[in-house]
C-alpha positions as CSV (number, residue, x, y, z in Angstrom):
1,M,131.9,99.8,84.9
2,D,128.1,100.3,84.0
3,K,128.8,104.0,83.6
4,Y,131.8,103.4,81.5
5,D,129.8,101.1,79.2
6,D,127.1,103.7,79.0
7,L,129.8,106.3,78.0
8,K,131.2,104.0,75.3
9,R,127.7,103.3,73.9
10,Y,126.9,107.2,73.9
11,L,130.1,107.9,72.0
12,A,129.5,105.2,69.5
13,E,126.0,106.7,68.7
14,L,127.7,110.1,68.0
15,G,129.7,108.4,65.3
16,S,132.4,111.1,65.2
17,V,133.6,113.8,67.7
18,A,136.1,116.6,68.2
19,I,137.2,116.6,71.9
20,A,138.1,119.9,73.6
21,F,141.3,118.6,75.0
22,S,143.2,120.2,77.8
23,G,145.3,117.2,78.9
24,G,143.7,117.1,82.2
25,V,142.3,114.1,83.9
26,D,138.7,114.5,82.5
27,S,139.5,115.4,78.9
28,T,142.3,112.7,78.7
29,F,139.9,109.9,79.9
30,L,137.2,111.1,77.5
31,L,139.5,111.4,74.5
32,K,141.1,108.0,75.1
33,T,137.7,106.3,75.4
34,A,136.3,108.2,72.4
35,H,139.4,107.1,70.3
36,D,139.1,103.5,71.6
37,V,135.4,103.5,70.5
38,L,135.6,105.7,67.2
39,G,139.2,105.5,66.1
40,D,140.2,108.1,63.6
41,K,136.5,109.5,64.0
42,A,137.6,111.0,67.2
43,I,140.0,113.9,67.2
44,A,141.5,116.3,69.8
45,V,141.5,120.0,69.7
46,T,143.6,122.1,72.1
47,A,143.5,125.9,72.3
48,R,146.9,127.6,72.7
49,S,146.8,130.9,74.6
50,R,148.5,132.9,77.3
51,S,146.3,131.3,79.9
52,F,147.5,127.8,79.0
53,P,151.0,127.1,80.3
54,E,153.4,125.6,77.8
55,R,154.0,122.5,80.1
56,E,150.3,121.7,79.8
57,L,150.3,122.1,76.0
58,N,153.4,119.8,75.7
59,E,151.7,117.2,77.8
60,A,148.5,117.3,75.7
61,R,150.7,117.1,72.4
62,A,152.8,114.3,73.8
63,F,149.6,112.2,74.9
64,C,148.1,112.3,71.3
65,E,151.4,111.4,69.7
66,S,151.6,108.4,72.0
67,E,148.2,107.3,71.2
68,G,148.1,108.0,67.6
69,I,145.3,110.6,67.9
70,T,144.8,113.3,65.4
71,H,145.4,116.5,67.4
72,V,144.7,120.0,66.2
73,I,146.1,123.0,68.0
74,C,144.3,126.2,67.4
75,D,145.1,129.8,68.7
76,S,142.4,131.1,71.1
77,E,143.7,134.3,72.6
78,E,141.1,135.1,75.4
79,L,142.5,138.7,76.1
80,E,141.3,139.6,72.6
81,I,137.7,138.8,73.4
82,D,135.6,141.8,74.1
83,G,135.5,142.4,77.9
84,F,137.5,139.3,78.9
85,S,140.5,141.3,80.3
86,Q,138.2,143.2,82.6
87,N,137.5,139.8,84.3
88,P,133.7,139.9,84.8
89,A,131.9,137.1,86.8
90,N,131.0,135.6,83.4
91,R,134.6,135.5,82.2
92,C,134.6,131.8,81.6
93,Y,131.5,132.0,79.5
94,L,133.1,134.6,77.1
95,C,136.2,132.2,76.8
96,K,134.2,129.0,76.2
97,N,131.8,130.5,73.7
98,E,134.8,131.7,71.6
99,L,136.6,128.4,72.1
100,F,133.7,126.2,71.0
101,E,133.1,128.4,67.9
102,K,136.7,127.5,66.9
103,I,136.4,123.9,67.8
104,W,133.2,123.6,65.7
105,A,135.1,125.1,62.8
106,V,137.9,122.4,63.2
107,A,135.3,119.8,63.4
108,R,133.6,120.9,60.2
109,E,136.9,121.1,58.4
110,N,137.5,117.4,59.4
111,G,134.1,116.1,58.7
112,I,133.3,115.5,62.4
113,A,129.6,115.7,63.3
114,Y,129.9,116.7,67.1
115,V,131.9,118.5,69.5
116,A,132.3,117.3,73.1
117,E,134.0,118.5,76.4
118,G,135.0,116.9,79.6
119,S,132.9,118.2,82.5
120,N,131.6,115.6,84.9
121,T,128.9,115.5,87.6
122,D,131.1,117.2,90.3
123,D,131.0,120.3,88.1
124,D,127.3,120.7,88.8
125,G,127.9,121.9,92.5
126,D,129.9,125.1,91.7
127,Y,129.6,128.3,89.8
128,R,130.3,127.3,86.2
129,P,129.4,129.9,83.8
130,G,131.2,128.0,80.9
131,L,128.5,125.4,81.0
132,A,126.1,127.9,79.6
133,A,128.2,128.1,76.5
134,V,128.3,124.3,76.4
135,R,124.6,124.3,76.2
136,E,124.3,127.3,73.8
137,Q,126.8,125.9,71.4
138,G,125.3,122.4,71.2
139,V,128.3,120.7,72.8
140,K,128.0,117.3,74.2
141,S,129.2,116.4,77.7
142,P,129.6,112.5,77.6
143,L,131.0,112.2,81.3
144,R,128.1,114.0,82.7
145,H,125.6,112.1,80.4
146,A,127.0,108.8,81.9
147,G,126.9,110.2,85.4
148,L,130.5,109.9,86.0
149,C,132.2,111.9,88.9
150,K,135.9,112.7,89.3
151,K,136.7,109.9,91.7
152,E,135.2,107.4,89.2
153,I,137.0,108.9,86.2
154,R,140.3,108.7,88.1
155,G,139.7,105.1,89.1
156,L,138.8,104.2,85.4
157,S,141.8,106.1,84.1
158,K,144.0,104.2,86.5
159,E,142.6,100.9,85.0
160,L,143.3,102.1,81.5
161,G,146.8,102.9,82.4
162,L,146.5,106.6,81.7
163,P,149.2,108.8,83.1
164,T,146.7,111.4,84.1
165,W,144.9,109.3,86.7
166,D,146.5,110.9,89.6
167,K,147.2,114.4,87.9
168,Q,146.4,117.3,89.9
169,P,143.5,119.6,88.7
170,F,144.4,122.5,86.6
171,A,142.3,125.6,85.6
172,C,143.4,128.2,83.3
173,L,145.6,130.9,84.5
174,S,142.9,133.4,84.2
175,S,141.0,131.9,87.1
176,R,144.0,133.2,89.6
177,F,142.5,136.7,89.7
178,P,139.7,138.2,91.8
179,Y,136.6,139.0,89.6
180,G,137.0,142.7,88.4
181,E,140.7,142.7,88.6
182,S,142.1,143.2,85.2
183,I,143.9,140.4,83.3
184,T,147.0,141.2,81.4
185,P,149.8,139.2,79.7
186,E,152.2,140.4,82.2
187,R,150.0,139.4,85.2
188,L,149.4,136.0,83.5
189,A,153.2,135.5,83.0
190,M,153.8,136.3,86.7
191,I,151.4,133.6,87.8
192,D,152.8,131.0,85.3
193,R,156.4,131.6,86.5
194,A,155.3,131.5,90.2
195,E,153.3,128.3,89.8
196,Q,156.1,126.6,87.8
197,F,158.6,127.7,90.4
198,L,156.5,125.9,93.1
199,L,156.0,122.8,91.1
200,D,159.8,122.7,90.4
201,M,160.3,122.8,94.2
202,G,158.1,119.6,94.4
203,L,154.7,121.0,95.5
204,R,152.0,119.2,93.4
205,Q,148.5,120.5,94.2
206,L,148.6,124.3,94.3
207,R,147.3,127.6,93.0
208,V,148.8,131.1,93.2
209,R,146.2,133.7,93.4
210,H,147.0,137.3,92.1
211,H,145.9,140.1,94.5
212,G,147.7,143.1,93.3
213,T,151.0,143.2,95.0
214,I,150.2,140.1,97.1
215,A,150.6,136.4,95.9
216,R,148.2,134.0,97.8
217,I,149.4,130.5,97.7
218,E,146.9,127.6,98.2
219,T,148.3,124.2,98.5
220,D,147.4,120.8,100.1
221,E,148.6,119.2,103.4
222,D,152.0,117.9,101.7
223,G,152.6,121.4,100.5
224,F,152.0,123.0,104.1
225,N,154.5,120.4,105.4
226,A,157.1,121.5,102.9
227,L,156.5,125.1,103.7
228,F,157.2,124.7,107.5
229,D,160.9,124.7,106.4
230,Q,162.1,128.3,106.9
231,T,164.8,127.8,103.9
232,V,162.0,126.8,101.6
233,R,159.8,129.9,102.5
234,E,162.8,132.3,102.2
235,R,163.6,130.8,98.5
236,I,159.8,131.3,97.7
237,Y,159.8,134.8,99.0
238,S,163.0,135.8,97.2
239,E,161.7,134.2,93.9
240,F,158.3,135.8,94.1
241,R,159.8,139.3,94.8
242,E,161.9,138.9,91.8
243,I,158.7,138.0,89.7
244,G,157.3,141.2,91.0
245,F,155.2,140.5,94.1
246,A,155.7,142.7,97.2
247,Y,154.2,140.1,99.6
248,V,153.6,136.4,99.7
249,A,150.8,134.9,101.8
250,L,149.7,131.3,102.6
251,D,146.0,130.6,102.5
252,L,145.2,128.8,105.8
253,L,142.3,127.0,104.1
254,G,144.6,125.5,101.7
255,Y,144.0,124.5,98.0
256,R,140.3,124.4,96.8
257,T,138.8,124.8,93.5
258,G,136.9,127.9,92.7
259,S,138.2,129.8,95.7
260,M,137.5,133.2,93.7
261,N,133.9,132.3,93.6
262,E,133.8,132.9,97.4
263,T,133.8,136.7,96.7
264,L,130.6,136.3,94.6
265,P,127.2,137.4,96.0
266,A,125.1,134.3,96.7
267,S,122.7,135.0,93.9
268,E,125.5,135.2,91.4
269,A,127.3,132.0,92.4
270,V,124.4,129.8,92.1
271,R,123.8,130.6,88.4
């Protein structure tokens, strides 16, 4: 609660803020807190693109409507960014850099003094090139400033009655490709359809990684248990073949964030 109080004081000092809002656990908690503190001086900005599934956009829109928060949806097509579709190791930096430029434009149009995003202290322990764009663009990171980690954010979100308190982590669909493998609208659509199929089957925590003709499924223990059923496996295989994958593999290590970073040289991954 001390950290939560620190967060509210920090937001109050900002006076007005545009929150980069994805509808995930962190940005929802940050937006709710900012709106509680600043009222109409806190707005949400969500980027619409092929890397952001429609279900996530709809959830973000519904939350802002339920809370009475001004919500601006801007188009930010990452595939049009020079070099992005080649999927370099700094792909996230390229995306965030362009995204924050657009959010700053929205902020200025609405008389908002600051832009903020929802990274937390857990994000300091992985390869996160997007944080370089945060620094360069002068974007605030209130949750990191307050020293809040994911577990604490979930706990506070539950106390606030936020529907996202137990929502599973989500990263943009472009993160499903090994670095260097090109990203195309068609491949993004394959991933979106495959993950939606698994979600509709009842799996909650998952990723479908794209390895050419192979779909590599990462899931949690409950997902593993569900996949022990041969009928379930056959349904998945049939659907994934229809989507366009020749083979379907289950990652034995299960779900983990940033698994594509495991292929990076150690010198690159610590940047």
